[in-house]
C-alpha positions as CSV (number, residue, x, y, z in Angstrom):
1,M,-26.0,-4.8,-0.7
2,K,-25.2,-3.1,-4.1
3,L,-21.3,-2.8,-6.1
4,H,-21.5,0.8,-7.8
5,S,-18.9,-0.6,-10.7
6,S,-17.3,0.8,-14.1
7,F,-14.8,0.1,-15.8
8,G,-11.3,-0.3,-14.9
9,P,-8.4,-2.9,-13.2
10,N,-9.8,-1.9,-9.6
11,P,-13.6,-2.8,-10.7
12,R,-12.4,-5.7,-12.4
13,T,-10.6,-7.1,-9.0
14,V,-13.6,-7.0,-7.0
15,R,-15.5,-8.9,-9.9
16,M,-12.4,-11.4,-9.7
17,V,-13.3,-12.1,-6.3
18,M,-16.6,-12.3,-6.5
19,I,-16.3,-15.0,-9.2
20,E,-13.9,-17.1,-7.4
21,K,-16.4,-17.0,-5.3
22,G,-19.5,-17.4,-6.8
23,L,-20.9,-14.6,-5.6
24,S,-23.6,-12.5,-7.6
25,L,-24.3,-8.7,-6.4
26,A,-26.7,-5.9,-7.5
27,T,-24.6,-3.4,-9.7
28,E,-25.1,0.0,-10.3
29,E,-22.5,0.7,-13.8
30,L,-21.2,4.4,-14.1
31,D,-19.5,5.7,-16.8
32,I,-16.0,6.8,-15.2
33,Y,-15.1,7.8,-18.8
34,A,-18.0,10.5,-18.6
35,G,-17.3,11.5,-15.4
36,E,-20.6,9.9,-13.5
37,N,-18.5,8.6,-10.7
38,R,-17.7,12.8,-10.1
39,S,-21.3,13.6,-10.4
40,P,-22.9,14.9,-7.3
41,A,-25.3,12.4,-6.4
42,Y,-22.4,9.4,-6.3
43,L,-19.8,12.0,-4.3
44,K,-22.4,12.6,-1.7
45,K,-22.2,9.2,-1.5
46,N,-18.4,8.4,-1.7
47,P,-17.0,12.0,-2.0
48,G,-13.6,9.9,-2.8
49,G,-15.3,9.6,-6.0
50,Q,-13.9,6.3,-6.8
51,M,-15.3,3.4,-8.1
52,P,-15.8,0.6,-6.9
53,A,-17.7,1.3,-4.1
54,L,-19.8,-1.9,-1.8
55,E,-22.8,0.1,-1.0
56,L,-23.9,-2.0,2.4
57,D,-27.5,-2.6,3.3
58,D,-27.3,0.2,6.1
59,G,-26.2,3.0,3.7
60,T,-22.8,2.1,4.6
61,I,-20.4,3.1,2.1
62,V,-17.3,0.7,1.7
63,A,-15.0,3.0,-1.0
64,E,-11.6,1.2,-1.4
65,T,-10.8,-1.7,-3.6
66,I,-9.1,-4.3,-0.9
67,P,-11.7,-3.8,2.0
68,I,-14.4,-4.4,-0.1
69,C,-12.9,-7.5,-0.9
70,E,-12.0,-8.4,2.5
71,Y,-15.2,-7.9,3.9
72,L,-17.0,-10.1,1.5
73,E,-14.0,-12.6,2.2
74,E,-15.3,-12.4,5.7
75,L,-18.8,-12.7,4.6
76,Y,-18.2,-15.8,2.3
77,P,-14.9,-17.0,3.5
78,R,-14.9,-20.2,1.5
79,P,-13.6,-20.4,-1.4
80,A,-11.1,-17.8,0.4
81,V,-8.6,-15.7,-1.8
82,I,-7.3,-14.4,1.0
83,G,-6.6,-17.5,3.2
84,E,-8.4,-20.4,6.1
85,T,-6.2,-19.7,8.4
86,P,-4.4,-16.4,10.1
87,Q,-0.8,-17.6,8.5
88,E,-2.4,-18.2,5.2
89,R,-3.7,-14.6,5.8
90,A,-1.0,-13.5,6.7
91,V,1.1,-14.5,3.9
92,T,-1.5,-13.4,0.9
93,R,-1.3,-10.1,3.4
94,M,2.2,-10.1,3.2
95,W,2.7,-10.4,-0.9
96,L,-0.3,-8.2,-1.4
97,R,1.8,-5.4,0.1
98,R,4.4,-6.2,-2.0
99,V,3.0,-5.8,-5.0
100,E,0.6,-3.1,-4.3
101,L,4.2,-0.2,-3.3
102,N,6.8,-1.9,-5.3
103,I,4.9,-2.4,-8.7
104,T,1.0,-1.9,-9.2
105,E,1.5,1.8,-7.5
106,H,3.7,2.7,-9.6
107,M,2.3,1.1,-12.6
108,Y,-0.9,2.8,-12.1
109,N,0.4,6.5,-11.2
110,G,2.7,6.1,-14.6
111,F,-0.3,5.7,-16.9
112,R,-2.1,8.6,-14.6
113,Y,0.2,11.1,-15.3
114,A,1.1,9.7,-19.0
115,E,-1.3,8.1,-21.2
116,G,-4.3,9.1,-18.3
117,L,-3.4,12.7,-18.5
118,P,-6.0,13.6,-20.8
119,I,-9.1,12.1,-18.9
120,L,-8.2,12.7,-14.8
121,K,-5.5,16.1,-15.1
122,D,-8.7,18.1,-13.7
123,R,-9.6,15.2,-11.6
124,L,-6.0,14.5,-10.0
125,Y,-3.2,16.2,-8.9
126,C,-1.0,15.1,-11.6
127,I,2.9,14.9,-12.2
128,P,3.9,14.4,-15.7
129,E,7.6,14.6,-15.5
130,A,7.4,11.7,-12.7
131,A,5.5,9.4,-15.3
132,D,8.7,7.3,-16.8
133,G,10.4,7.5,-14.1
134,L,7.9,5.6,-12.2
135,K,7.0,3.2,-15.3
136,K,10.7,1.8,-15.2
137,K,10.2,1.8,-10.9
138,A,7.8,-0.8,-11.7
139,Y,9.3,-2.7,-14.2
140,F,12.5,-3.2,-11.8
141,G,9.5,-4.2,-8.9
142,R,8.1,-6.6,-11.8
143,K,11.5,-8.2,-12.1
144,W,12.7,-8.3,-7.9
145,L,9.0,-10.3,-8.7
146,N,10.1,-13.0,-11.4
147,D,13.1,-13.4,-9.6
148,L,10.8,-14.5,-5.6
149,I,8.2,-16.5,-7.4
150,G,10.3,-19.5,-8.5
151,D,8.2,-22.0,-9.6
152,R,5.1,-21.4,-7.8
153,T,2.0,-21.2,-10.4
154,Y,0.6,-18.6,-7.9
155,I,2.1,-15.1,-6.3
156,A,1.0,-16.2,-2.3
157,G,1.6,-19.7,-2.6
158,D,-0.2,-23.0,-4.5
159,R,-3.8,-21.0,-4.9
160,V,-4.7,-18.0,-6.7
161,S,-5.3,-15.2,-3.8
162,I,-6.3,-11.5,-3.9
163,A,-2.3,-10.6,-4.6
164,D,-2.6,-12.5,-8.0
165,I,-5.8,-10.8,-9.0
166,V,-4.8,-7.2,-7.8
167,L,-1.7,-7.9,-9.9
168,Y,-2.9,-9.1,-12.9
169,C,-6.0,-6.5,-13.1
170,C,-3.1,-4.2,-13.0
171,M,-0.4,-6.0,-15.5
172,D,-3.6,-6.6,-17.6
173,Y,-4.5,-3.1,-18.2
174,C,-2.1,-1.2,-18.4
175,K,-0.5,-2.9,-21.1
176,D,-2.9,-1.3,-23.1
177,N,-1.9,1.9,-22.1
178,G,1.9,2.0,-22.7
179,Q,3.3,-0.5,-20.1
180,V,3.7,-3.4,-22.4
181,L,4.4,-7.2,-21.0
182,D,8.3,-7.8,-20.2
183,A,9.0,-10.7,-22.6
184,D,12.5,-10.6,-20.4
185,L,11.0,-12.0,-17.3
186,P,9.8,-15.7,-18.5
187,K,8.6,-17.0,-14.4
188,L,6.3,-14.0,-14.2
189,S,5.2,-14.1,-17.7
190,K,4.7,-17.7,-17.3
191,W,2.3,-16.7,-14.3
192,F,0.4,-13.9,-16.5
193,K,-0.4,-16.1,-19.5
194,N,-1.9,-18.6,-16.5
195,M,-3.7,-16.1,-14.9
196,N,-4.9,-14.3,-18.3
197,E,-5.9,-18.0,-19.4
198,S,-8.5,-18.6,-16.7
199,S,-12.2,-18.4,-16.9
200,T,-12.0,-15.8,-13.8
201,A,-9.5,-13.2,-16.0
202,K,-12.1,-13.9,-19.4
203,S,-15.4,-13.9,-17.7
204,S,-14.7,-10.8,-15.4
205,L,-13.8,-8.3,-18.5
206,H,-15.9,-5.9,-18.7
207,K,-18.5,-5.5,-21.4
208,D,-16.3,-2.2,-23.2
209,S,-13.3,-3.8,-23.5
210,E,-13.2,-5.4,-26.8
211,A,-15.0,-1.8,-28.3
212,M,-12.2,-0.2,-26.1
213,G,-9.7,-2.4,-27.0
214,I,-8.9,-2.0,-23.5
215,A,-8.6,-5.1,-20.6
216,G,-10.6,-3.6,-17.8
């Protein structure tokens, strides 16, 4: 297998899952800011042009972040980031769905339509007038999650899961792109601090993160 990877929160999500599992894959790095993921060679493999993508040994391309993580979980089930039992997997997927629908999708689109607009306006359909509303909607999603976390260390229970990794990578990236961390959400702030201090978070940062001043 070969991972087509780059700077950014979605590739970092896969890197964090791999680190949690102790996996190492052959990797081809693409410069998304230079548009290498829109080159004819890459689009031939992945017509969507998004990053990351996992190229299997038979040439099959898996090009969405969560299916890549689920595929790796099926191949290497322990340590689990989705779950070891049907119940654990169902609960984790429930929380992941909540995180994506209520928070991360709005945060990412808020970024794409504002701070990311100069780069993305010619690559996808953007709605600049929606950016502020999406960021506000994402805030209320984070507030909703803050109230639900309770005393749990992690979102889906007592272990790091894909739900934690997806939200952490999004928040860590967006905090450097116009969506600062919420000081008024103490439980979520405590969760973020715990995630941010982990060795997985530190070692998953892209080599260009420090130079760019963005966690990706």
